C-alpha angles and dihedrals in degrees: 000000000000090000092053091049092050092049090051091050093047091047090049092049093047092051095244108165116249093248092058092054092066118092090205095084103088130327094277111024094170098042108142094021089097086070093061119110088224108029096211096048131061123217088255092051089052093047092050092047091049090049095050094244121161096252087198092287095126099053093117089061098035096052094044098059101273107118123206125230098247095059093038090059090049091056100032095122096047092047094046100236114184120233090257091052091049091051092049092047092048091054091049090049093050092050091044095050097049092047091044091053091053093045093045090054089052092050091048089052092050093050090046090053091051092048092048091048091057091048089061130064103233100072114126132175095266093053090043091053090052093049092049091049092050091050093046091049092050093048092047090052091049092049091047091055090057099040094047089062091053090059091049096047092052089060092056094053136076119236087249091055090050091050090050092048091052090049093048091048091050096247096117139031118254106278088209091066097065130024110209115243112269096029124115101247094216092049094045091051091048093049093048097045096247098137 
């Protein structure tokens, strides 16, 4: 029972999706993972973290109408960002990326230390707790770096631009398809960029 709980905590801290924590998916769901340099991180995970990529850490903001700078810049023309908005979002992205690279490296180091500790024979519960706390702190800082920029980008955009972003990213239906009851159709279409 303690072992199962520990595995769940380690998986959660490492960011392993819930579906990957279950042993019911195939006879050896982790086969091949033993060859990883850092057991809890794939080569792709490490590459994304080293490059300052989002790694899915900002989904609470992204999926709740708070766009991030990277995707805003990809869609700047379709969203209709002004030159001033583009400059502001580029600055946020630059800051985020440099901070995310540093925070990602710290998280990688923390996960490597945890992996290395389990490869040895002198790990005890006190050391394990310290390693888990270091990893959790590094992951929280990394997540903060990404989520903080989603707060900042939302302040730069108009509600119409956010609605367009959500539609373009596939998070919302096209507001041009259905005018809500009680709204002036011409004004609704104008405010949602339908014309």
